[in-house]
C-alpha positions in Angstrom: 32.1 4.6 -7.1 29.8 6.4 -4.8 26.5 6.5 -6.1 24.5 9.6 -6.9 21.4 9.7 -4.4 20.8 13.6 -4.8 17.1 12.7 -7.4 14.7 13.3 -4.9 10.6 12.4 -5.8 9.1 15.2 -4.2 5.7 14.8 -4.7 4.9 12.1 -2.4 3.4 9.3 -3.2 0.1 8.1 -0.6 0.2 4.3 0.8 -3.1 3.9 2.6 -3.3 1.2 5.7 -6.9 -0.4 6.4 -8.2 -2.5 8.7 -9.9 -3.3 12.0 -9.7 -1.5 15.0 -6.9 -2.5 17.4 -5.5 -5.3 14.3 -1.9 -3.1 14.9 -1.7 -0.5 11.9 -0.1 2.5 14.2 2.4 0.5 15.6 3.2 -1.2 11.7 4.3 3.0 10.4 5.6 3.5 14.2 8.1 0.1 13.4 8.4 1.7 10.2 9.4 4.6 11.0 12.1 3.5 13.4 9.7 4.1 16.8 9.5 1.5 19.3 6.8 -1.0 19.6 3.6 0.2 22.2 2.0 -2.4 23.7 -0.3 0.1 25.0 -1.3 1.7 21.5 -4.3 3.4 21.9 -7.2 3.1 18.7 -6.5 5.3 16.3 -9.5 8.2 16.8 -7.7 10.6 13.9 -5.6 10.2 10.8 -2.8 9.2 11.2 0.0 10.7 8.9 4.2 10.0 8.5 6.7 10.9 5.6 9.1 7.9 4.5 12.3 7.9 2.0 12.7 4.9 0.5 16.2 4.4 -1.7 15.1 2.7 -5.4 17.4 2.0 -7.7 19.6 5.0 -6.6 16.5 7.4 -6.5 14.8 7.9 -3.0 11.2 8.7 -3.2 8.6 9.7 -0.5 6.4 7.8 0.5 2.7 9.7 2.3 1.9 6.9 5.0 -1.5 7.2 6.0 -3.1 5.4 8.4 -7.6 6.2 8.4 -9.9 5.7 11.2 -10.9 2.3 11.5 -13.8 2.3 13.7 -17.1 1.0 12.1 -19.8 4.8 13.5 -16.6 6.0 11.7 -16.3 4.2 8.5 -18.0 6.3 6.4 -15.8 9.0 7.2 -12.9 6.8 6.2 -13.7 6.8 2.8 -12.3 10.5 2.6 -9.2 8.8 3.0 -9.0 7.2 -0.1 -9.0 9.7 -2.5 -5.2 9.5 -4.3 -4.0 6.8 -2.3 -1.3 4.9 -5.0 -0.5 1.8 -3.0 -2.7 0.9 0.3 -2.2 -2.1 2.7 -4.8 -4.1 4.9 -3.6 -5.6 7.9 -5.8 -8.3 9.3 -4.1 -10.1 13.1 -4.2 -13.7 12.9 -5.3 -14.2 16.3 -8.8 -12.6 14.3 -10.9 -14.5 12.1 -13.5 -11.3 12.1 -10.9 -9.2 10.6 -9.7 -11.2 8.4 -13.0 -11.9 7.0 -13.3 -8.1 6.9 -10.5 -8.1 4.6 -13.1 -8.2 1.8 -15.4 -5.0 3.3 -12.0 -2.7 3.3 -11.0 -4.3 -0.5 -14.2 -4.0 -2.7 -14.6 -0.2 -0.5 -11.1 1.3 -1.4 -12.2 -0.2 -4.7 -15.7 1.6 -5.1 -14.1 5.1 -4.0 -11.1 4.7 -6.3 -11.4 1.9 -8.7 -9.3 -1.1 -8.8 -6.4 0.5 -10.5 -4.6 0.5 -7.2 -1.5 -1.7 -5.3 -1.7 -3.6 -3.0 -0.4 -5.7 0.4 -1.9 -7.2 3.0 0.6 -7.9 5.9 -1.0 -10.7 8.3 0.4 -9.6 12.3 1.0 -10.1 15.5 2.2 -13.3 14.2 4.2 -13.1 18.5 0.8 -15.2 18.7 1.0 -17.7 16.6 -0.5 -20.1 20.0 -3.8 -18.7 19.2 -3.9 -18.4 15.4 -6.8 -18.2 14.0 -6.2 -17.9 10.6 -3.2 -20.2 8.8 -0.7 -18.6 6.7 -1.9 -20.4 3.9 -5.6 -19.2 4.7 -3.9 -15.3 4.5 -1.8 -16.5 1.1 -4.3 -17.4 -0.4 -6.4 -14.7 -0.4 -3.3 -12.3 -0.8 -3.4 -14.3 -4.8 -6.4 -13.9 -4.9 -6.6 -10.6 -4.8 -3.9 -9.3 -6.5 -2.0 -8.5 -3.5 1.6 -9.5 -1.9 1.3 -11.4 1.2 3.8 -10.3 4.1 3.5 -12.2 8.0 4.3 -9.7 10.2 4.7 -9.4 14.0 5.4 -5.7 15.1 5.8 -6.8 18.6 8.7 -8.6 17.9 10.3 -7.4 14.4 12.7 -4.8 13.4 11.9 -2.6 10.1 14.1 -4.4 7.7 11.2 -6.8 6.7 8.7 -4.4 6.0 10.5 -1.3 4.6 11.6 -4.7 1.5 8.0 -4.9 1.6 6.7 -1.2 0.8 10.5 -1.1 -2.4 8.3 -4.4 -3.7 4.8 -2.9 -3.7 7.1 1.0 -4.8 8.4 -0.9 -7.3 5.0 -2.3 -8.4 3.8 0.7 -8.8 6.3 2.4 -10.6 6.1 -0.5 -13.0 2.7 0.6 -13.8 3.2 4.0 -13.9 5.9 3.4 -16.3 3.8 1.1 -18.6 0.7 3.7 -18.9 3.3 6.1 -19.9 4.5 4.0 -22.3 1.4 3.7 -23.6 0.5 7.0 -23.4 3.0 7.9 -26.2 2.5 4.7 -28.4 -1.2 6.7 -28.7 0.5 10.2 -29.6 3.1 8.5 -31.7 0.2 7.2 -33.2 -2.2 9.5 -33.8 1.0 11.5 -35.6 1.6 8.9 -37.7 -2.3 9.1 -38.8 -2.5 12.3 -38.9 1.0 13.2 -41.5 -0.8 10.0 -43.8 -4.3 12.5 -43.9 -2.0 15.5 -44.5 -0.2 13.9 -47.4 -3.0 11.9 -49.1 -4.9 15.4 -48.9 -1.9 17.1 -50.9 
């Protein structure tokens, strides 16, 4: 039997990519969108936006992939991109201790702007340059665990979109589960309040 894939979630879920300039955020998004790796990818000086459809449990979900400006002189402007972000993916490159250390800034910056209640992912990019590695996989994974984030080692240069799509699907699933939990809690509160009102009305008779 063919699966019914006609159910499309139209509103769109905002996914924000953050990290230091040059870590490969644009190429990661490009690979996700089925484009080729660009060795000469220029530094992003404006907001970057793409739309990706992800199939999960017979439903297509629309993800709005955003990359904000990452240069230090634009950091205050970058914070404008945080609004309504549901999933935030922080990227560093394994050849740069600085880009790894700055993850603390980016995570704290998002938390201060929109609160801590967002789904987190961390990508260790440029795994093809492992000979020049400055951040070990263990360091990256341990840091991700400490920030309650899913972790992925990746090379935008040598790997295709499948690995990224699986990672993004895992983050989407976590987001949807959290939303369902919130909805269930709200429904429980409504039921409890209705029960209290009914009991109060019965006592007043």
